[in-house]
C-alpha positions in Angstrom: 0.1 -0.1 0.2 2.5 2.6 0.8 5.9 1.5 -0.4 7.4 0.3 3.0 10.8 -1.8 2.3 12.2 -4.0 4.9 14.7 -6.7 5.8 12.7 -9.9 6.4 14.9 -10.3 9.4 14.2 -6.8 10.1 10.5 -7.1 9.7 9.7 -8.4 13.6 10.8 -4.7 14.8 8.8 -2.8 12.4 6.6 -0.4 14.3 6.0 2.1 11.6 2.4 2.2 11.0 0.9 2.4 7.5 -0.5 4.9 5.7 -3.9 2.9 5.3 -3.8 3.2 9.1 -1.7 5.9 10.3 -5.0 8.1 10.6 -6.6 5.9 13.4 -3.7 6.0 15.6 -4.1 10.0 16.0 -5.0 10.9 19.5 -5.7 14.6 18.7 -6.6 15.3 15.3 -4.6 18.1 13.8 -4.9 19.8 10.6 -1.6 20.8 8.8 -0.7 24.4 7.4 1.0 24.1 3.8 2.6 27.2 2.4 2.9 27.1 -1.0 4.2 24.2 -3.2 8.1 24.5 -3.4 11.1 21.9 -4.9 12.6 20.7 -1.7 15.6 18.3 -2.6 16.5 14.9 -0.7 13.0 14.6 1.1 10.6 12.2 1.0 6.8 12.1 1.3 5.5 10.9 4.4 2.1 9.4 2.7 3.9 6.8 -0.2 7.5 7.4 0.9 9.0 8.6 -2.5 11.7 11.0 -2.6 9.5 14.7 -3.8 11.3 15.4 -7.6 8.5 17.6 -8.3 7.3 20.5 -7.0 5.3 19.0 -3.4 4.1 20.9 0.0 5.8 21.1 3.4 3.7 21.8 6.3 4.8 25.1 7.9 4.6 24.3 11.3 6.0 20.4 11.6 8.4 18.8 9.2 5.6 16.6 7.2 6.6 16.9 3.3 4.1 15.5 0.7 3.2 15.0 -3.0 0.5 17.5 -4.6 -1.2 14.4 -5.2 -0.7 12.4 -1.7 -1.7 15.5 0.4 -5.7 14.4 0.2 -4.1 11.3 1.9 -1.9 13.1 4.9 -2.9 12.2 8.1 -4.2 15.1 10.5 -1.3 14.8 12.9 0.5 18.4 13.1 1.9 19.6 16.5 -0.7 21.1 18.6 0.5 24.0 19.2 -2.5 26.0 20.9 -5.3 24.4 23.1 -8.4 24.8 21.3 -10.9 24.9 23.8 -11.5 20.9 24.0 -9.2 19.0 25.4 -6.7 20.2 27.9 -3.9 18.1 29.1 -0.6 19.8 30.8 1.6 16.4 29.8 3.1 16.1 26.6 4.1 12.9 24.7 6.9 13.2 22.2 5.6 14.3 18.7 7.6 11.8 16.3 7.9 12.5 12.9 9.1 10.2 10.7 12.1 10.6 8.3 13.9 13.3 6.3 16.8 13.5 9.0 20.1 14.4 8.0 22.8 11.8 7.4 24.7 12.2 10.3 21.3 12.0 13.0 22.5 9.7 16.2 20.0 7.4 18.0 19.8 8.4 21.5 18.8 5.0 22.4 21.5 2.9 20.6 23.8 5.8 19.1 24.0 4.5 15.9 23.3 6.7 12.6 19.3 6.5 12.0 19.3 9.2 9.3 19.4 8.3 5.5 19.4 10.1 2.3 18.4 7.0 0.6 14.9 6.5 2.0 12.4 7.7 4.9 14.2 6.1 8.3 14.7 7.4 11.4 12.0 9.1 13.8 12.3 12.6 15.0 10.5 14.4 18.5 9.0 17.3 17.0 9.2 19.1 20.0 12.6 18.5 21.6 14.1 17.4 18.5 16.0 13.9 20.2 16.4 11.3 17.4 15.8 7.5 17.4 15.6 4.5 14.9 12.3 3.6 13.8 12.7 0.1 16.3 14.2 1.6 19.3 11.8 5.0 19.6 9.5 3.2 21.4 11.9 2.8 24.6 12.2 6.2 24.8 9.9 7.5 27.7 6.7 8.9 25.8 6.6 12.1 28.1 8.4 15.4 26.4 10.5 18.0 28.3 10.9 20.6 24.9 14.9 19.5 25.1 17.5 22.0 25.3 15.2 25.3 24.3 12.6 24.4 26.9 12.7 27.8 28.9 12.4 29.6 25.7 9.7 27.7 24.3 6.0 28.9 24.9 3.9 25.4 26.3 1.0 24.6 23.8 -1.1 24.5 27.2 -0.6 28.1 27.9 -2.0 29.1 24.8 -5.5 29.0 24.1 -7.2 29.7 20.3 -10.6 29.3 19.3 -9.7 28.7 15.2 -12.9 26.7 14.1 -13.4 29.2 11.1 -9.5 30.0 10.6 -7.5 28.6 8.0 -4.5 27.1 9.6 -2.0 30.2 7.7 -4.4 32.5 9.7 -4.2 31.0 12.8 -0.3 30.9 12.9 -0.4 34.5 11.3 1.7 33.2 7.9 1.3 35.7 5.3 -0.2 35.1 2.2 1.1 37.6 0.0 4.2 35.3 -1.6 2.2 32.2 -2.1 -1.6 31.4 -4.0 -3.3 28.9 -2.0 -3.9 25.9 -4.4 -7.6 25.6 -4.6 -9.8 22.8 -5.4 -9.3 22.9 -9.0 -5.9 23.3 -8.8 -5.4 20.5 -6.5 -7.5 18.2 -9.2 -4.4 18.7 -11.7 -2.1 17.9 -9.4 -3.8 14.6 -8.4 -4.2 13.6 -12.1 -0.7 14.4 -13.4 1.0 13.1 -10.2 -0.9 9.9 -10.2 -1.0 9.3 -13.6 3.0 9.6 -13.8 3.4 6.8 -11.2 1.1 4.4 -13.5 1.1 5.3 -17.3 5.4 4.3 -17.6 3.7 0.4 -18.7 3.4 1.1 -22.4 3.4 -2.8 -22.3 0.1 -4.2 -23.7 -1.0 -6.7 -21.8 -1.5 -4.0 -19.1 -4.2 -1.4 -19.3 -5.2 1.6 -17.4 -7.8 2.7 -15.5 -9.2 5.7 -14.1 -10.8 5.2 -10.6 -12.7 7.2 -8.4 -13.6 6.5 -4.6 -17.1 8.5 -5.0 -19.6 11.1 -5.5 -17.1 14.2 -4.5 -14.4 12.8 -6.5 -16.6 12.4 -9.7 -17.5 16.1 -8.9 -14.4 17.6 -9.1 -12.6 15.2 -11.5 -10.6 13.6 -8.8 -9.5 9.9 -9.9 -6.1 8.0 -9.8 -5.1 5.8 -12.2 -4.6 2.4 -11.7 -2.3 -0.5 -14.1 -3.8 -3.8 -14.3 -3.5 -7.3 -16.6 -6.2 -7.3 -20.0 -7.1 -10.2 -18.1 -7.5 -9.3 -14.6 -10.4 -11.0 -12.3 -12.8 -9.1 -10.7 -11.3 -9.1 -7.2 -7.8 -8.1 -8.4 -9.0 -4.8 -10.0 -11.1 -4.3 -6.6 -7.7 -4.8 -4.6 -5.6 -2.3 -6.5 -8.3 0.4 -6.6 -8.3 0.2 -3.0 -4.5 0.0 -2.7 -4.5 3.1 -4.7 -6.7 5.1 -2.4 -4.9 3.7 0.7 -7.5 1.5 2.0 -6.5 -2.0 3.7 -9.9 -2.8 4.0 -11.6 -6.9 3.2 -11.8 -6.2 -1.0 -15.1 -8.5 -0.4 -17.0 -5.3 0.8 -16.0 -3.2 -2.4 -17.7 -3.4 -6.0 -16.4 -1.2 -8.8 -19.4 0.4 -10.7 -18.8 1.7 -14.9 -19.3 5.1 -14.9 -20.5 7.0 -18.1 -20.7 10.7 -18.6 -24.7 10.6 -18.5 -24.2 9.2 -15.3 -23.4 12.7 -13.9 -26.2 14.2 -15.1 -28.6 11.6 -13.0 -28.3 12.0 -9.2 -27.1 8.4 -8.0 -24.1 7.8 -9.9 -24.6 4.1 -10.3 -25.3 2.1 -13.4 -26.0 -1.4 -11.6 -26.7 -3.6 -14.9 -22.8 -3.3 -16.2 -21.5 -4.2 -12.9 -23.7 -7.1 -12.1 -23.6 -8.2 -15.9 -19.3 -7.6 -16.1 -19.3 -9.9 -12.3 -21.2 -12.9 -13.9 -18.4 -13.6 -16.9 -15.5 -14.0 -14.6 -13.0 -11.3 -16.0 -14.2 -7.8 -15.9 -13.0 -6.7 -19.3 -14.5 -6.8 -22.7 -13.5 -5.2 -26.0 -15.4 -2.0 -25.1 -14.0 -1.3 -21.5 -15.4 1.7 -20.0 -12.6 4.5 -19.1 -13.6 4.9 -15.3 -14.9 3.3 -12.5 -16.4 4.1 -9.0 -15.6 1.8 -5.9 -18.6 1.4 -4.0 -19.0 0.2 -0.6 -21.3 -2.9 -0.3 -24.3 -2.3 1.7 -24.4 -4.1 5.5 -26.8 -4.8 8.0 -24.2 -4.1 10.6 -21.0 -2.9 11.8 -18.3 -1.9 14.7 -18.0 1.8 14.9 -15.4 3.2 17.4 -16.4 6.2 19.6 -14.0 8.4 21.2 -14.3 10.2 24.6 -13.4 13.7 23.6 -12.2 14.1 27.7 -9.4 11.7 26.5 -9.5 9.4 29.6 -6.4 8.2 30.5 -5.6 5.0 28.9 -8.6 4.5 27.0 -8.6 5.9 23.4 -12.0 4.6 22.5 -14.5 1.9 22.3 -16.1 -0.2 20.0 -19.8 -0.5 19.4 -21.6 -2.7 17.1 -24.5 -0.7 15.6 -27.5 -2.1 13.2 -30.1 -0.4 11.1 -32.4 0.5 14.2 -29.5 2.0 16.1 -29.5 6.1 16.3 -27.4 8.4 17.9 -29.2 8.7 20.7 -29.3 4.5 21.0 -25.4 4.8 20.5 -24.6 7.0 23.2 -27.2 5.3 26.0 -24.7 1.6 25.2 -21.5 3.9 25.3 -22.2 5.4 29.0 -21.6 3.0 30.5 -18.3 1.5 29.1 -17.2 4.5 30.1 -18.0 4.3 33.3 -20.9 7.3 33.2 -24.0 5.3 33.9 -25.6 7.3 36.1 -25.7 10.4 33.7 -28.0 11.2 31.4 -27.9 10.7 27.9 -29.5 14.3 26.9 -26.2 16.0 28.5 -23.9 14.2 25.7 -24.0 14.9 21.5 -22.3 12.9 19.1 -20.0 14.4 17.4 -18.6 13.4 13.5 -15.1 14.6 13.0 -13.7 14.7 9.5 -9.8 14.9 10.1 -8.7 16.4 6.6 -5.2 17.1 6.3 -5.9 20.8 6.0 -9.0 21.0 8.0 -10.6 19.2 10.8 -14.5 19.9 10.3 -16.8 18.7 13.3 -20.3 18.3 13.2 -23.1 17.3 16.1 -25.5 14.7 14.6 -28.8 14.6 15.1 -30.3 12.5 18.3 -32.7 10.7 15.8 -30.1 9.8 13.2 -29.6 6.5 11.7 -26.0 5.7 12.4 -25.9 3.0 9.7 -27.4 5.4 7.2 -25.1 8.3 8.0 -22.0 5.5 7.7 -23.4 4.9 4.3 -23.5 8.5 2.8 -20.2 9.1 4.0 -18.4 6.4 1.8 -20.7 7.2 -0.8 -19.3 10.3 -0.6 -16.1 9.2 -0.9 -14.9 5.5 0.6 -11.5 7.5 1.5 -13.4 9.8 4.0 -14.6 6.7 6.1 -11.1 6.2 7.0 -10.6 9.6 8.5 -13.8 10.0 9.7 -14.4 9.5 13.8 -16.8 9.8 16.1 -16.6 11.5 19.6 -19.1 11.2 22.6 -19.1 15.2 23.9 -20.4 16.1 26.9 -22.8 19.0 26.4 -21.4 22.0 27.9 -21.9 25.6 27.4 -19.0 26.4 25.3 -17.7 30.0 25.6 -16.2 31.5 21.8 -13.4 34.0 22.3 -11.8 34.8 19.1 -9.4 37.6 19.8 -8.8 40.0 16.4 -5.7 42.9 15.9 -7.1 45.3 13.8 -4.2 48.2 13.2 -3.8 51.1 10.1 -6.5 53.1 12.3 -6.7 57.2 12.9 -4.4 57.4 15.9 -5.0 59.4 19.6 -8.9 58.4 18.9 -11.3 57.5 22.1 -12.6 53.9 22.6 -15.5 55.2 21.5 -14.7 57.1 18.5 -13.0 53.5 17.1 -16.2 51.7 17.5 -18.3 54.1 15.9 -15.4 53.8 12.9 -15.8 50.3 13.4 -19.4 50.3 13.4 -19.5 52.4 9.7 -16.8 50.3 8.2 -17.0 47.0 9.4 -20.7 46.8 10.3 -19.8 45.4 13.6 -22.4 43.5 15.9 -22.0 45.2 19.2 -23.7 42.1 20.9 -20.8 39.8 20.1 -17.9 42.2 19.8 -16.5 44.1 22.0 -12.9 46.8 22.1 -10.9 44.9 24.8 -7.9 46.9 24.2 -7.1 50.1 22.7 -3.7 51.2 21.6 -4.2 54.9 20.8 -0.5 55.6 20.2 -0.5 53.5 17.6 -4.4 53.6 16.1 -4.6 49.6 16.8 -7.7 47.7 18.9 -8.0 44.4 19.8 -11.4 43.2 19.5 -13.2 40.3 21.2 -15.3 38.4 19.6 -18.0 35.3 20.7 -19.2 33.9 17.4 -16.9 32.0 14.9 -18.9 33.4 11.5 -18.9 36.8 12.6 -15.4 37.1 13.7 -14.4 35.5 10.0 -16.9 37.8 8.4 -14.8 40.9 10.3 -11.6 39.4 9.4 -12.0 38.7 5.9 -13.6 42.5 5.5 -10.7 44.2 7.1 -8.5 43.1 4.7 -10.3 45.4 2.2 -11.2 48.2 4.2 -9.5 51.6 4.1 -9.9 54.0 6.6 -8.7 57.7 5.9 -6.7 56.1 2.9 -5.1 53.9 4.9 -5.3 50.2 4.9 -6.5 48.6 7.5 -4.5 44.8 9.1 -6.3 42.5 10.7 -4.7 39.5 12.7 -5.8 36.4 14.6 -3.9 36.5 18.3 -4.0 33.9 20.6 -4.5 34.2 24.4 -1.6 33.3 26.3 -2.4 32.2 30.2 0.5 33.5 32.1 -0.8 31.4 35.1 -0.1 28.4 33.5 3.2 29.3 32.4 6.3 27.2 34.1 8.4 28.8 36.8 11.2 29.1 35.2 10.4 29.1 31.5 10.9 33.0 30.1 9.6 32.4 26.2 11.2 34.2 23.3 9.2 36.7 21.1 10.4 36.4 18.0 10.1 39.3 15.2 11.5 38.7 11.8 11.2 41.0 8.7 11.3 39.1 5.7 12.2 42.3 3.5 15.7 42.6 5.1 18.6 41.2 3.7 18.2 39.7 0.7 14.7 37.6 2.1 16.7 35.5 4.3 13.7 36.2 6.4 11.6 33.9 5.1 13.8 30.3 5.6 14.3 31.9 8.8 10.5 32.7 9.7 9.8 28.5 9.0 13.1 27.3 11.2 11.9 29.2 13.8 8.3 28.4 13.7 9.9 24.7 13.8 12.0 25.5 16.7 9.8 26.8 19.2 6.1 27.1 19.1 4.5 28.9 16.1 2.4 31.5 17.8 6.1 33.1 19.5 6.6 34.4 16.2 5.8 36.9 14.7 6.1 38.7 10.9 6.8 42.1 11.4 5.1 42.7 7.4 1.8 41.9 8.9 1.1 44.4 12.1 4.1 45.7 13.2 5.6 44.7 16.1 2.5 45.3 18.6 0.4 42.0 17.7 3.9 40.5 19.5 3.6 42.3 22.4 0.1 42.3 23.2 -0.1 38.8 22.6 3.4 38.7 25.1 1.3 41.3 27.6 0.7 39.4 30.7 3.6 37.0 30.7 5.5 37.9 33.8 9.1 37.3 31.9 10.0 37.5 28.2 13.3 38.3 26.1 12.9 39.2 22.3 14.7 38.2 19.2 14.4 40.9 16.4 15.4 39.5 12.9 16.3 42.2 10.8 18.4 45.3 9.8 19.6 48.2 12.4 16.2 50.1 11.3 13.8 46.8 12.0 15.9 47.2 15.5 14.8 50.5 15.9 11.1 50.1 14.6 10.7 47.1 17.7 12.8 49.3 20.4 11.0 52.2 19.9 7.3 50.7 19.6 8.7 48.7 23.0 9.0 52.3 24.4 5.3 53.6 23.8 4.0 50.0 25.1 6.2 49.5 27.8 3.8 50.8 30.1 1.0 48.2 29.3 3.4 45.3 29.5 3.6 42.9 32.5 7.3 42.7 31.8 8.2 46.3 31.3 12.0 45.8 30.3 12.4 42.6 28.2 15.8 42.0 27.2 16.2 42.7 23.1 18.8 40.3 21.2 19.7 40.8 17.5 19.9 38.4 14.1 21.3 41.0 11.9 19.9 40.6 8.2 21.0 44.0 7.2 23.5 45.7 5.3 24.9 47.7 7.8 24.0 46.1 11.4 26.5 48.2 13.5 24.2 47.3 17.0 24.4 43.8 15.7 28.3 44.1 15.4 28.3 45.7 19.1 26.3 43.3 20.7 29.0 40.3 19.1 26.1 39.0 17.4 27.6 39.3 13.8 28.0 41.2 10.5 24.9 39.4 9.1 23.3 36.4 9.0 24.6 33.7 6.4 23.3 31.0 7.1 23.9 29.7 10.6 22.0 27.1 11.8 18.8 28.5 13.5 18.7 26.1 16.5 22.5 27.6 17.4 21.4 30.8 17.4 18.5 30.5 19.7 21.2 28.6 22.5 23.4 32.1 21.9 20.3 34.0 22.6 19.6 31.6 25.7 23.2 32.3 27.1 23.5 35.7 26.0 24.2 38.5 28.8 21.8 41.5 29.5 23.5 44.4 28.9 22.1 48.6 28.8 22.0 50.7 26.4 21.1 54.1 26.5 18.6 55.9 23.5 18.3 59.1 22.6 15.5 61.6 21.5 16.0 63.9 18.5 13.8 66.9 18.3 13.8 68.5 15.3 12.5 72.1 13.9 12.3 73.0 17.4 12.5 76.7 16.6 11.8 78.7 20.2 9.0 80.8 19.8 11.1 84.0 20.2 13.6 83.6 16.8 10.1 82.3 15.4 8.2 85.8 15.4 11.4 87.7 14.3 11.5 85.5 11.1 7.9 87.2 10.7 6.4 83.1 11.5 3.9 83.6 14.3 3.2 79.8 15.3 6.1 77.7 15.6 6.2 74.1 13.8 5.4 71.4 16.1 9.3 69.6 16.6 9.1 66.2 14.9 10.4 63.4 17.4 13.3 60.8 16.3 14.2 58.1 18.4 17.9 57.3 18.1 19.9 54.2 19.0 23.2 53.6 16.9 24.1 57.7 15.4 22.8 60.6 13.6 24.7 62.0 10.6 24.3 65.4 9.5 26.1 66.6 5.9 28.5 64.0 3.5 27.5 61.0 5.4 23.4 61.3 4.9 23.9 62.7 1.3 25.5 59.1 0.5 22.7 57.6 2.5 20.3 59.4 1.2 21.6 58.7 -2.6 21.7 55.1 -2.0 17.8 55.3 -0.4 17.0 56.5 -3.8 18.6 54.3 -5.8 17.1 51.5 -3.9 13.7 52.7 -3.9 13.8 53.1 -7.6 15.1 49.4 -8.7 14.0 47.6 -4.9 14.7 43.8 -6.9 18.2 45.1 -7.4 19.0 45.5 -3.8 19.3 41.7 -2.5 22.9 41.1 -1.6 25.1 42.9 1.1 27.9 43.0 -1.8 26.0 44.7 -4.1 24.6 47.5 -1.8 28.1 48.0 -0.6 29.3 48.4 -4.0 26.4 51.1 -4.8 27.5 53.1 -2.1 31.3 53.3 -3.2 29.9 54.3 -6.7 27.8 57.2 -5.3 30.7 57.8 -2.8 33.3 58.6 -6.2 30.2 60.9 -7.6 31.4 62.9 -4.5 34.6 63.0 -4.3 35.2 66.5 -5.7 32.4 68.6 -3.7 33.6 70.7 -1.2 31.0 72.0 1.4 31.5 74.3 4.4 29.3 71.9 6.8 31.4 74.1 9.8 29.8 77.3 8.1 26.0 76.2 7.8 25.8 75.1 11.4 26.3 75.6 15.6 26.9 73.2 17.8 26.2 73.7 21.5 27.2 70.8 23.8 25.7 70.9 27.5 25.0 75.0 27.1 28.6 75.1 25.9 29.4 76.7 22.3 31.9 74.3 20.3 34.2 75.6 17.9 34.0 73.7 14.8 36.7 72.6 12.2 36.5 72.2 8.9 34.3 69.4 8.0 32.0 68.8 5.8 30.2 65.6 8.2 29.4 65.9 11.4 28.3 62.3 13.5 26.6 61.7 16.8 27.5 58.3 17.9 26.2 56.4 20.6 27.5 52.8 19.9 31.7 52.1 19.0 30.5 50.9 15.3 29.2 53.3 12.5 28.9 52.3 8.8 28.9 49.0 8.6 31.6 48.3 12.0 34.2 51.0 11.2 35.2 52.8 14.6 35.0 56.5 13.8 36.2 57.3 17.6 39.3 55.7 17.3 41.0 53.7 20.2 43.7 55.8 21.3 43.0 57.2 24.8 42.8 60.8 25.4 42.4 62.9 28.4 39.7 65.3 27.1 37.4 62.8 26.8 36.2 59.2 28.9 36.4 56.0 27.1 33.3 55.8 25.2 30.6 53.1 26.2 27.0 52.1 25.0 25.0 53.2 28.8 27.3 55.6 29.7 24.6 58.5 29.3 27.1 60.2 26.5 27.3 60.8 22.8 30.9 61.2 21.1 30.5 63.9 18.6 32.9 63.3 15.9 33.8 65.1 12.4 34.7 63.7 9.0 36.5 65.8 5.9 34.8 64.2 3.5 34.7 61.0 0.7 37.8 60.1 1.2 38.4 60.9 4.8 35.4 58.5 5.5 36.9 56.0 2.6 39.9 55.8 5.5 37.9 55.4 7.8 36.0 52.4 6.5 39.6 50.8 5.8 40.8 51.5 9.5 43.4 53.8 8.5 42.5 56.8 10.3 39.7 57.8 12.7 37.2 60.6 12.9 37.9 63.8 14.1 37.2 64.3 17.5 34.8 67.0 18.4 33.3 66.6 21.9 31.4 64.1 24.3 28.4 65.3 25.9 24.4 64.3 27.1 23.0 67.0 25.7 23.0 69.2 22.3 21.2 71.8 20.3 22.3 72.0 17.1 21.4 75.1 15.0 21.4 74.8 11.0 21.4 77.9 9.0 20.6 76.5 5.4 18.7 73.1 4.4 21.2 70.1 5.3 21.0 66.4 4.5 20.4 64.5 7.9 20.2 60.6 8.5 19.3 58.7 11.9 20.6 55.3 11.8 20.4 54.8 8.4 17.0 56.9 7.5 17.9 60.0 5.3 16.1 62.5 4.7 17.1 66.8 4.1 16.1 68.7 7.4 15.1 72.6 6.6 17.2 75.2 8.5 16.1 75.3 12.5 16.9 73.5 15.5 18.2 70.0 16.5 18.3 69.2 20.2 19.4 65.7 21.1 18.8 64.2 24.5 18.4 61.1 26.4 15.6 59.3 25.9 13.6 57.7 29.1 15.5 54.6 30.7 18.0 52.4 29.1 17.2 49.5 27.3 18.0 46.1 28.7 20.0 44.1 25.3 21.2 41.4 25.0 25.1 40.8 24.3 26.0 37.2 22.7 28.9 35.7 25.4 32.2 35.0 24.7 32.6 31.7 25.7 32.7 29.3 22.5 29.8 26.8 22.5 30.4 22.9 22.9 29.4 20.8 20.4 
C-alpha cells in the first residue's frame, strides 16, 4: 500500500504505521498548515514514501513533506501548538515524525546513525528534537520535556486559540502574499498528473490503465487515480488495486466497482448497476469495449462496528467499539456507550455525538441529530468518498456551554481617538454587531484595537472585511491573536518573542520564519510585515518574563525598540531584553553586541542557544527633536506659530552633511530598483559608486551649522560631516572615534549616558575610516546637544536619511535605558 521496504529479519521490529491505518492512531487530530508548493531536494513524501522530485507541499508548523497528489491522504497529525477549547492536558508526549533526517543523525537509544538520504528512516520528536531509530523510539520515555530550548518555548498548554473558522495560515499569521493557496481546481490537476506519472510508465500492451473514482465527491471534482492492471485481470484483483490506490486496507469482498459513464453525472445517483452485475458474472471484468472509468462502492451491510472516542480523553482508553445495526440511532449509541466509559449514572441528554472529518488541511466537526440512523450516516459518507470513511471519527462530548472568544487585532486606524470613536469607525466601516463584538484593548498612539468576538462566523466575516477596508486612505490590517494564559507558564520559563522582517537582507527572513516556527511554538514568531511589532507585544503582554529576538537590519531593531518604548507601560514584563539577528547591510548594533556582521546561514538552533546564553547589557537611547524653533526666534522671522517639533528616536548614530547625503543617494537608488538590492555585496558597491561621484564636491558644513554641547558653544573645525555616535561602530563596522586614549574625553561606552561627536572632512576621509587607516576628528562628548542649521542640510538617523530645513535640532537622552542581549564570548561545546 505505501511502498514500505524492510529486510525479512527486520520485520519483527517494524513499528511504523502504514499510511492506510495511520489516521486511526492519531490521539488528537490537528490539521496541517501547507504553504505554497516548492522544490524540496533529498526529502521524502510521508504518505507514499517516495522522494519528492516534482513541486511538493510542506507543513509550515511541523516536518511533514508530501506530494501534491498525496496531500489528500496525509494524516492530520500536526503538532498541537495551542488548546482549542476542547482537550486540556498539561503533560506532553513526544510528537514523532518519521524520516527526512540528516545522514549524520544519531539515535538517542543505541547511539548509532539513524538518518538516511536514500529512504524515509529514523524518527524525530518535533518539540525536543530527540532522534531515534524506528525500532528504538518505542523505548524512549513518552513524556517530552521540550529539550534544550524548553526555557524559551511557549508551552502549548498556556496558549488558547479558538480557531474553528480560520484556516491554519490565519491562525499562525503566515502571510499569504508570497503564495496563492492552491484552490480545489489546482489540486485536481495535481492529483491527476501526479498519479498518472506513477502509472502510465507501463507501455506494455498486456496491461491497461483505468481511472478510478472513490465516490460522488471525486466525480464532481474530476479527481481520480489511475491504476494499471493486466488485461485479463479478475474482478477481485481490480478492486484490490483500486483500494490500494486510495490507501484503504479493508477486505476487498466488502467493495465492488461500478462503471461510470458520462450520462451518469447528470442523474443524481452515479450508479449504473446493470453493467456491474453483468460483468461480474463473466469472471473477467473486461471485454473489448472497456469503460474508461470506474467508481469504488461499498456493498451495503446490515450491521457494523464503530469506534467512539471519549472527548475528555480518558487516560488509558482511546476509544470503545460498538456494534450498530439498522435501527441504531445517535441516541441509542450514546446510551450504550456511557456505561462502557463508567458514566452510566449520567443522563443521555447531557451528551452529544460529534462526527469529525480529519482532513489534512482542515478538521471539520458536525454534531449528529439525536434521531439520525447511524448506518445510513456511514453509508452516506462512503457514497461521498470511500477514503473519507478512513478519516472520519465519532466523539462523545458533554454538552457544556462552550465559550467562544476570538481575539482579532485591527491596526491601521487613525491614532489618538477615544474607545468610543474607534467603536464608531468599526461600526461604520465593518458593520460590527456590538452584541457579539467588544473592544478589549485600545492602543491609541498606534491607532490599533483588539476586538473580542464571541461568534465564529462574525469573527471570520470581520477578518475578511478588514483586509479590503481603508480608513483615511490607509489600509487596515487584521491579525488573529492567541490568548496566553500567564498563570500556566512554568516557573523558570522565559519565552522568546521572535520578530522577523522578511524584507531585510536579501529575503533570508523567509527561511528563518520557517525554521523558528519549527524550533519554537509558532505562536511566538511574528512577521513584521503583518501588523508590525504590536500584535506580538500584545500577545506577550501578560507574561511575567520574556525576551525578544529581532531578525532584521538596524532599522528593524529601531522600529521594535520604538514600539516597545511606546507600549512598555502596558506590559507586565516592562523591560524585556532584546537580542538581534542581523539581516540588513549595516548591522552596526549587531556588531557591537557580538551578533555578527550579518546572517550568513548559520543553524537557527545554535542561534537560539546563543540567545539563551547571552548576557544582559544596558544601552542608551536618544530622542532627537527636529524643527525645535524657539517661539521668540520664530516671531523675529515673521513666523508667529512654530511648527510642532518632529521627534525621532536614535539608537546608533545621527549624521549631518556628507554621510547623510550618501545615505540619501543610496536610498533613492534602492527606491528606484528595489529588486537589485538583495545582496550585501551589491549594496556596498552602490555605496562606493555614490561616494566616488561626490569626491570633488566641497561643502563648508562648519559654516552652515552651530553646535552647543551641555549649554556650551563648541568651535567646529573645517569639516563636511558631523556625526553623533552612541555605539562604537559606524558605517558597517568602522571605528569612527578611534581607540587612542585621550585625556579630554572618557572612554566611550553604550550605557554611559554620553554621546560622542566626531567630524569627517569628506568622502576620502570616510573611506579611510572605513578601511581602518584613520579615525574621525574628535569634537566633543556630552549628554545634551543643540544644533542650529542655517540652511537645508541632509540628516540621517540610524540609516534613515532626509533633508532637514533650517532650524534647531536638540538631542537628549530618552527615557530609561534599554536592556539588550550581548552574545557571550565562550565557544559553545558541540
